[in-house]
C-alpha positions as CSV (number, residue, x, y, z in Angstrom):
1,M,-76.0,47.3,50.4
2,Q,-72.8,45.2,50.5
3,D,-71.3,44.4,53.9
4,A,-68.0,46.3,53.1
5,T,-70.0,49.4,52.3
6,L,-72.2,49.0,55.3
7,W,-69.2,48.7,57.7
8,R,-67.4,51.6,56.0
9,T,-70.5,53.8,56.6
10,L,-70.9,52.6,60.2
11,L,-67.3,53.2,61.0
12,G,-67.4,56.7,59.4
13,V,-64.4,56.2,57.1
14,E,-63.7,57.0,53.5
15,K,-61.2,55.7,50.9
16,T,-60.8,52.7,53.1
17,V,-61.2,49.0,52.4
18,V,-62.8,47.0,55.3
19,E,-61.2,43.6,55.2
20,D,-62.7,41.9,58.2
21,V,-64.7,42.7,61.4
22,N,-64.4,40.7,64.6
23,Y,-65.6,41.1,68.2
24,D,-63.1,40.4,71.0
25,S,-65.3,39.0,73.8
26,V,-62.5,39.3,76.3
27,S,-61.9,43.0,75.9
28,G,-65.4,43.8,74.7
29,V,-64.0,45.7,71.7
30,L,-65.1,45.5,68.0
31,I,-62.0,45.3,65.8
32,A,-62.2,46.2,62.1
33,S,-59.2,45.2,60.0
34,V,-58.8,47.9,57.3
35,R,-56.4,49.2,54.7
36,P,-56.2,52.4,52.6
37,S,-57.6,52.2,49.1
38,A,-55.2,51.9,46.3
39,A,-55.4,55.7,45.6
40,S,-54.7,56.5,49.2
41,A,-51.8,54.1,49.9
42,R,-48.1,54.9,50.1
43,R,-48.5,58.6,50.8
44,C,-46.4,60.8,53.1
45,G,-48.1,61.3,56.5
46,V,-47.2,65.0,56.5
47,C,-47.7,66.3,53.0
48,R,-49.8,63.4,51.5
49,R,-47.6,63.2,48.5
50,R,-47.2,59.8,46.8
51,C,-43.9,58.2,47.9
52,P,-42.0,54.9,47.6
53,K,-42.3,52.4,50.3
54,Y,-39.5,52.2,52.8
55,D,-40.3,49.3,55.2
56,Q,-43.1,47.7,57.1
57,G,-42.6,50.0,60.1
58,E,-43.4,48.5,63.5
59,G,-46.2,46.3,62.4
60,R,-50.0,46.7,62.9
61,R,-51.4,49.5,65.0
62,R,-54.9,50.6,66.1
63,W,-57.0,53.7,66.0
64,R,-59.9,54.4,68.3
65,A,-63.1,54.8,66.3
66,L,-66.6,56.0,67.5
67,D,-68.5,53.5,69.6
68,L,-71.0,51.3,67.7
69,G,-73.9,51.5,70.1
70,T,-72.5,50.6,73.5
71,V,-69.5,48.7,72.1
72,P,-66.1,50.4,71.7
73,A,-64.6,50.1,68.2
74,V,-61.1,50.3,66.8
75,L,-59.6,50.2,63.4
76,E,-56.5,47.9,62.9
77,A,-54.1,48.2,60.0
78,D,-50.5,47.9,58.9
79,A,-48.4,51.0,59.5
80,P,-45.7,50.9,56.8
81,R,-43.2,53.7,56.4
82,V,-42.5,55.7,53.2
83,R,-39.6,57.8,52.1
84,C,-40.6,61.4,51.3
85,R,-38.3,63.7,49.4
86,E,-39.2,66.6,51.7
87,H,-39.9,64.9,55.1
88,G,-37.7,61.9,54.9
89,V,-38.8,58.5,56.3
90,V,-42.2,58.8,57.9
91,V,-45.2,56.6,58.7
92,A,-47.5,56.4,55.7
93,A,-50.7,58.4,55.8
94,V,-54.0,56.8,56.4
95,P,-57.3,58.2,55.1
96,W,-59.2,57.6,58.4
97,A,-57.0,59.6,60.8
98,R,-54.6,62.5,61.1
99,H,-50.8,61.9,61.1
100,Q,-49.5,60.6,64.4
101,A,-53.1,60.6,65.9
102,G,-54.5,57.6,67.7
103,H,-58.1,58.4,66.9
104,T,-60.1,58.5,63.7
105,L,-61.3,61.7,62.1
106,A,-64.9,61.1,63.1
107,F,-63.8,60.5,66.7
108,D,-61.8,63.7,66.8
109,A,-64.7,65.6,65.3
110,Q,-67.2,64.4,67.9
111,V,-64.8,65.2,70.8
112,A,-64.2,68.7,69.4
113,W,-67.9,69.3,69.1
114,L,-68.5,68.1,72.6
115,A,-65.7,70.2,74.0
116,T,-67.5,73.4,72.7
117,Q,-70.9,72.3,74.1
118,T,-70.5,70.4,77.4
119,S,-68.5,69.8,80.5
120,K,-65.2,67.9,80.6
121,T,-66.8,65.2,82.9
122,A,-69.4,64.5,80.3
123,I,-66.8,64.2,77.5
124,T,-64.5,61.9,79.3
125,E,-67.4,59.6,80.4
126,L,-69.1,59.5,77.0
127,M,-66.0,59.1,74.9
128,R,-64.0,56.9,77.4
129,I,-60.9,59.0,77.2
130,A,-58.7,61.1,79.6
131,W,-59.1,64.8,79.8
132,R,-55.5,65.4,78.5
133,T,-56.5,63.4,75.4
134,V,-59.3,66.0,74.8
135,G,-56.7,68.7,74.9
136,A,-54.5,66.9,72.3
137,I,-57.5,66.3,70.0
138,I,-58.9,69.8,70.0
139,T,-55.4,71.2,69.4
140,R,-55.0,69.2,66.2
141,V,-58.6,69.8,65.1
142,W,-58.1,73.6,65.4
143,A,-54.8,73.3,63.5
144,D,-56.6,71.7,60.6
145,T,-59.5,74.1,60.8
146,A,-57.3,77.2,60.9
147,A,-55.6,75.9,57.7
148,T,-58.9,76.1,55.8
149,F,-59.5,79.8,56.0
150,D,-57.8,83.2,56.5
151,P,-58.5,84.4,60.0
152,F,-57.3,87.9,59.1
153,A,-59.5,88.4,56.0
154,N,-61.2,91.8,55.9
155,L,-59.9,92.8,59.3
156,S,-60.2,96.6,59.8
157,R,-61.5,97.3,63.3
158,I,-60.1,95.3,66.2
159,G,-60.1,95.3,70.0
160,I,-57.2,94.2,72.1
161,D,-57.2,93.0,75.7
162,E,-55.6,90.6,78.1
163,I,-57.2,88.0,80.3
164,S,-55.9,85.9,83.2
165,Y,-56.2,82.2,82.6
166,K,-54.2,80.7,85.4
167,R,-52.8,81.6,88.8
168,G,-49.3,83.1,88.9
169,H,-49.9,86.0,86.6
170,K,-50.6,83.8,83.5
171,Y,-52.3,85.8,80.8
172,L,-53.6,85.5,77.3
173,T,-53.5,88.5,74.9
174,I,-56.6,88.3,72.6
175,V,-57.7,90.2,69.5
176,V,-61.4,90.5,68.5
177,D,-62.9,91.6,65.2
178,H,-65.4,94.4,66.0
179,D,-67.3,93.9,62.8
180,T,-67.9,90.1,63.1
181,G,-67.6,89.7,66.8
182,R,-65.3,86.7,66.5
183,L,-62.1,85.9,68.2
184,V,-59.3,86.4,65.7
185,W,-56.1,85.6,67.6
186,A,-54.9,84.6,71.1
187,C,-51.4,84.0,72.5
188,P,-49.9,83.4,76.0
189,G,-48.4,86.6,77.5
190,R,-49.2,90.3,77.8
191,D,-46.3,92.4,76.7
192,I,-44.9,94.1,73.6
193,A,-43.3,90.9,72.3
194,T,-46.6,89.0,72.5
195,L,-48.7,91.6,70.7
196,S,-46.0,92.0,68.1
197,K,-46.5,88.4,67.1
198,F,-50.1,89.2,66.0
199,F,-49.0,92.1,63.8
200,D,-46.1,90.0,62.4
201,A,-48.7,87.3,61.5
202,L,-51.0,89.9,60.0
203,G,-48.2,91.4,57.9
204,A,-47.2,94.9,57.1
205,E,-49.7,95.4,54.3
206,R,-52.8,94.3,56.2
207,S,-51.6,96.0,59.4
208,A,-51.8,99.2,57.4
209,Q,-55.4,98.4,56.6
210,I,-56.4,98.5,60.3
211,T,-58.6,101.6,60.7
212,H,-59.6,101.4,64.4
213,V,-58.1,99.8,67.5
214,S,-59.9,99.8,70.9
215,A,-58.0,98.9,74.1
216,D,-57.5,99.9,77.6
217,G,-54.7,102.3,78.5
218,A,-51.9,99.8,78.7
219,S,-48.7,101.3,77.5
220,W,-47.5,98.1,75.9
221,I,-50.6,98.0,73.7
222,A,-50.3,101.6,72.7
223,H,-46.6,101.2,71.9
224,V,-47.1,98.2,69.5
225,V,-50.2,99.8,67.8
226,A,-48.3,103.1,67.2
227,A,-45.4,101.2,65.7
228,K,-47.4,98.6,63.6
229,C,-50.4,100.6,62.4
230,P,-49.7,104.3,63.1
231,H,-52.6,105.5,61.0
232,A,-55.3,103.6,62.9
233,V,-57.6,105.5,65.2
234,R,-57.0,104.4,68.8
235,C,-60.0,104.4,71.0
236,A,-59.9,104.2,74.8
237,D,-62.4,101.7,76.1
238,P,-65.0,103.6,78.2
239,F,-65.4,100.7,80.6
240,H,-61.7,100.9,81.5
241,V,-61.7,104.7,81.7
242,V,-64.7,104.7,84.2
243,S,-63.0,101.8,86.1
244,W,-60.0,104.1,86.7
245,A,-62.4,106.7,88.2
246,T,-64.0,103.9,90.3
247,D,-60.6,102.8,91.6
248,A,-59.8,106.5,92.5
249,L,-63.1,106.7,94.3
250,D,-62.4,103.6,96.2
251,N,-59.0,105.0,97.2
252,V,-60.8,108.0,98.7
253,R,-63.3,105.8,100.4
254,R,-60.6,103.7,102.0
255,G,-58.8,106.8,103.2
256,A,-62.0,108.1,104.8
257,W,-62.6,104.8,106.4
258,N,-59.1,104.6,107.8
259,E,-59.5,108.2,109.2
260,A,-62.7,107.2,110.9
261,R,-61.1,104.1,112.4
262,K,-58.3,106.2,113.8
263,A,-60.7,108.6,115.3
264,A,-62.7,105.8,116.9
265,R,-59.5,104.3,118.5
266,A,-58.5,107.8,119.7
267,N,-61.8,109.1,121.0
268,E,-63.8,106.1,122.1
269,P,-63.1,103.7,125.0
270,Y,-62.3,100.1,124.1
271,R,-65.2,97.8,124.1
272,G,-64.7,94.1,124.4
273,R,-66.4,91.4,122.4
274,G,-70.1,90.6,122.7
275,R,-73.3,92.5,122.7
276,P,-72.9,96.0,124.4
277,P,-75.1,96.8,127.4
278,Q,-78.2,98.8,126.9
279,D,-76.8,101.9,128.7
280,A,-73.6,101.9,126.7
281,P,-72.7,105.3,125.4
282,P,-73.0,105.9,121.6
283,R,-69.9,105.4,119.5
284,P,-70.3,107.8,116.5
285,D,-66.8,107.4,115.1
286,S,-67.1,103.6,115.0
287,A,-70.6,103.8,113.4
288,R,-69.2,106.2,110.8
289,A,-66.3,103.8,110.1
290,A,-68.7,100.9,109.7
291,G,-70.9,103.0,107.4
292,L,-67.9,103.9,105.2
293,K,-66.7,100.3,105.1
294,N,-70.0,99.0,103.8
295,S,-70.6,101.8,101.3
296,R,-68.6,100.4,98.4
297,Y,-71.5,99.2,96.3
298,A,-73.5,102.3,96.9
299,L,-70.6,104.3,95.5
300,W,-69.7,101.9,92.7
301,K,-73.1,101.2,91.1
302,N,-74.8,103.4,88.6
303,P,-77.4,105.7,90.2
304,E,-80.2,104.1,88.3
305,D,-79.3,100.7,89.6
306,L,-79.2,101.5,93.3
307,T,-81.5,99.8,95.8
308,E,-83.5,101.9,98.2
309,R,-81.1,101.1,101.0
310,Q,-78.1,102.0,98.8
311,Q,-79.7,105.3,97.9
312,T,-80.1,106.1,101.6
313,K,-76.4,105.2,102.2
314,L,-75.4,107.5,99.4
315,A,-77.4,110.4,100.8
316,W,-75.7,109.8,104.2
317,I,-72.3,110.0,102.5
318,V,-73.1,113.3,100.7
319,Q,-74.2,114.8,104.0
320,T,-71.4,113.6,106.2
321,N,-68.3,113.3,104.0
322,P,-67.7,116.1,101.5
323,D,-64.5,114.7,100.1
324,L,-66.0,111.3,99.4
325,A,-69.1,112.9,97.9
326,R,-66.9,115.0,95.6
327,A,-65.1,111.8,94.5
328,Y,-68.4,110.1,93.8
329,F,-69.7,113.1,91.7
330,L,-66.4,113.1,89.8
331,K,-66.7,109.4,88.9
332,E,-70.3,109.9,87.8
333,A,-69.4,113.0,85.7
334,L,-66.8,111.1,83.9
335,R,-69.2,108.2,83.1
336,T,-71.8,110.7,81.8
337,I,-69.3,112.2,79.4
338,F,-69.4,109.0,77.3
339,K,-73.1,109.5,76.7
340,L,-72.8,113.0,75.2
341,P,-72.4,114.0,71.6
342,L,-68.8,114.6,70.5
343,E,-68.8,118.4,70.7
344,D,-70.4,118.5,74.1
345,A,-68.2,115.7,75.3
346,D,-65.1,117.6,74.2
347,E,-66.1,120.6,76.4
348,A,-67.3,118.5,79.3
349,L,-64.0,116.5,79.3
350,D,-62.0,119.8,79.6
351,S,-64.3,120.9,82.5
352,W,-63.9,117.5,84.2
353,I,-60.1,117.7,84.0
354,S,-60.1,121.2,85.5
355,W,-62.5,120.1,88.3
356,A,-60.4,117.0,89.1
357,R,-57.2,119.1,89.1
358,R,-58.7,121.5,91.7
359,S,-60.4,118.7,93.7
360,Q,-57.6,118.4,96.3
361,L,-58.1,114.6,96.1
362,P,-54.7,113.1,95.3
363,A,-56.2,110.0,93.6
364,F,-58.2,112.2,91.2
365,V,-55.4,114.7,90.7
366,K,-53.3,111.7,89.5
367,L,-56.2,110.4,87.4
368,Q,-56.7,113.6,85.5
369,R,-53.1,113.4,84.3
370,T,-53.9,110.0,82.8
371,I,-57.1,111.4,81.3
372,V,-55.1,114.3,79.7
373,D,-52.8,111.7,78.1
374,Q,-55.7,109.6,76.9
375,R,-57.9,112.5,75.9
376,P,-57.6,112.0,72.1
377,N,-58.3,108.3,72.5
378,I,-61.3,109.0,74.7
379,L,-62.8,111.4,72.3
380,A,-62.1,109.0,69.4
381,A,-64.1,106.3,71.3
382,I,-67.0,108.8,71.7
383,E,-66.9,109.9,68.0
384,H,-66.8,106.3,66.6
385,G,-68.9,104.7,69.2
386,L,-66.2,102.0,69.8
387,S,-65.6,100.3,73.0
388,N,-64.3,97.0,74.4
389,G,-67.8,95.8,75.3
390,R,-67.5,93.1,72.7
391,I,-64.1,92.1,74.1
392,E,-65.4,92.1,77.7
393,S,-68.2,89.8,76.5
394,M,-65.5,87.6,74.9
395,N,-63.5,87.6,78.1
396,T,-66.5,86.3,80.0
397,K,-66.9,83.5,77.6
398,I,-63.2,82.7,77.7
399,R,-63.3,82.6,81.5
400,L,-66.1,80.0,81.2
401,I,-64.0,78.1,78.7
402,T,-61.1,78.3,81.1
403,R,-63.1,76.7,83.8
404,I,-64.1,73.9,81.4
405,A,-60.5,73.6,80.3
406,F,-59.2,73.2,83.9
407,G,-56.6,70.5,83.8
408,F,-55.0,71.2,80.5
409,K,-51.2,71.4,81.0
410,K,-50.5,73.8,78.2
411,P,-52.2,77.0,77.1
412,E,-52.3,75.9,73.5
413,A,-55.2,73.5,74.3
414,L,-57.1,76.3,75.9
415,I,-56.5,78.6,73.0
416,A,-57.6,75.9,70.6
417,L,-60.8,75.4,72.5
418,A,-61.4,79.2,72.6
419,M,-60.8,79.5,68.9
420,L,-63.1,76.5,68.1
421,S,-65.8,78.0,70.3
422,L,-65.5,81.7,69.4
423,G,-63.6,81.9,66.2
424,G,-66.6,81.6,63.9
425,H,-65.8,78.0,62.7
426,K,-67.3,75.7,65.3
427,P,-66.9,72.0,64.7
428,V,-69.9,69.9,63.6
429,L,-70.8,66.4,64.6
430,P,-69.8,63.6,62.2
431,G,-72.4,62.9,59.5
432,R,-73.8,66.5,59.7
433,N,-73.4,69.2,57.1
């Protein structure tokens, strides 16, 4: 094997002529002097079209390449400018790196793969780069990856949700394909304008091909879906519907707890700090308040998941607080509806609405109005077996990616990392198929 071919293979470059290789003992860097092959020279850096030379540019420049063993390596070459009929005067393209990038294609590919597999500390230590550089690299790698396929191909059943990625009410709106389980689209924001961008990118023709949409009860999602794909079946996510009942139940629990605390302050003498004396009188209202305060998980959890202690706590609530017990049974009844066949669920949902309306619990009286509004969507979710379970799983993975991506200044880098990890087109290491 000739030396030039050997060095071209070691450096991971193609369509490149290796002119010379030197080792700088002062900086400890291997410097490879290269130039594009004749077929790759004098091309526009943006469109890669052959163009006439304009000038020599600002002289020679360097691109960071993958380390050779333990030695950092760089490529050094002239950076002339060309005149493109479409893009004007631009720096000529080079076959070993992207336009305006300071790293080779192989270097970018390895960083992108590491970003989807390991921690940011490991990446920065191994690749000898700053974390903000990782964000820039994965953003341009995803941009090139997204240009190679149609992310909206064969899209018919989708799930829509939002996820917080940063303090200060910073959210991403995400869209997931129910059939493939991959992340299709993500964008900063959670409003009508944000979600409209997805359907604008999808186009009117393919928006009309959407058959099912699962989402929570957010009005901004319902508004856009009704306008952009009115014929799609909208399914209310069972998890969110039950969470509404759980929130209503907790509202009742807090009310019962506050009443018990007021009764304790009104009926029981003040007791200072420290252990009470052995002959201290019982304080039933305080004990009741403490029991209600610590009953959240016994009320929230599914009956089959309760510990023995939580089962005892629940039995105590049923015996001592009829209102809270009624709220708990309403929550469980709503959860059970999603396990029934469609015909039984239709009848059971009507009975639940009637029960909640007569319950004299303000939180559940309010909830039943929401359930009435969402009734068609709830029944559609039961009929088609569609939920946001896939999306909640996706949200969990994105939260993990958000922790890995901590330090990125812009959400575009986070979105690029999420799409590379969850979009069905993960990067591969250089030299692998």
